[in-house]
Structure formats: C-alpha cells, structure tokens
C-alpha positions in Angstrom: 73.4 76.9 63.1 74.8 80.0 61.4 78.5 80.0 60.7 80.4 83.0 62.1 83.7 83.6 60.4 86.2 85.8 62.2 89.0 87.6 60.4 92.2 89.5 61.4 93.0 89.9 65.1 89.6 88.6 66.1 90.4 85.1 64.6 93.6 85.0 66.6 91.9 86.1 69.8 89.1 83.5 69.5 91.6 80.7 68.6 89.6 79.7 65.5 88.3 81.3 62.4 84.9 79.6 62.2 82.3 79.2 64.9 78.9 77.5 64.3 76.4 79.4 66.6 72.7 79.8 66.9 70.7 83.0 67.4 67.9 85.0 65.8 69.7 88.3 65.0 73.3 89.5 64.5 73.3 91.2 67.9 72.2 88.0 69.6 74.8 86.0 67.6 77.6 88.4 68.7 76.5 88.0 72.4 76.6 84.2 72.0 80.1 84.5 70.4 81.4 86.6 73.3 80.1 84.0 75.8 81.7 81.2 73.9 84.9 83.1 73.2 85.5 85.4 76.2 88.8 86.7 74.7 86.7 88.7 72.1 84.4 90.1 74.7 84.3 93.9 74.4 86.0 93.9 71.0 82.9 93.4 68.9 80.1 94.8 71.0 80.3 98.0 73.1 78.9 98.3 76.6 75.4 99.0 75.2 75.5 95.8 73.1 76.0 97.7 69.8 78.5 96.7 67.2 81.6 98.9 67.5 82.3 101.4 64.7 85.6 99.7 63.7 83.8 96.3 63.2 82.1 95.3 60.0 79.6 92.5 60.0 78.3 90.9 56.8 75.4 88.3 56.5 75.8 86.3 53.3 77.8 89.1 51.9 75.4 91.9 52.8 76.2 94.5 55.5 74.4 93.7 58.8 73.6 95.4 62.0 72.4 94.2 65.4 68.8 93.8 64.3 69.6 91.9 61.1 67.9 88.5 61.1 70.1 85.4 61.0 68.9 82.0 59.8 70.5 78.6 60.5 72.2 78.3 57.1 73.6 81.9 57.0 77.3 82.8 56.8 78.2 85.8 59.1 81.6 87.4 58.5 83.1 89.7 61.2 86.0 91.9 60.2 87.9 94.6 61.9 87.9 97.7 59.7 91.0 98.4 57.8 92.5 101.8 58.2 95.7 103.4 57.4 97.4 106.6 56.4 99.1 107.6 53.2 
C-alpha cells in the first residue's frame, strides 16, 4: 500500500497524518482517501475529480497529477499551497 501523508489543515481534518491506501494512480488514491476520510471530501479533488489548484501532490518527492502512477511502496505527500502577502 502507498503511504499518503497529509499536511496542514488536511491532517487535522482527516484526524491523522498518515494513511496507507491502495490505488493505481494519484487520482484514484485521492478518491480512496476521500471515501476513507469523508471530512477531506471536496478539499483535495474538485467536482470533476481533478486536484484543486491550491493542493500540491508529490509522489516520492516529485510533483504528481491525477494520472501519475502509484506503486505499493510509494510515499505520497498532499500539501495545501502556502500563500501570503507581503
């Protein structure tokens, strides 16, 4: 199973930082996460099943999108984008 690691507000909403999940792509993995942690539903994926602009997903440290393949031993980090003014 891939290990999905949530950061920021997503971690608090899901109730845990790490979630071992199984799926073939990042998009499928995010749908499984939303089913297992309904509190994050709609925060990561939009109504079309696409990763929202303000969410960054990394697979083993590399930027990932919905179609990025995920293997059983991969680490997937999901982070809300950091923004601010100055």
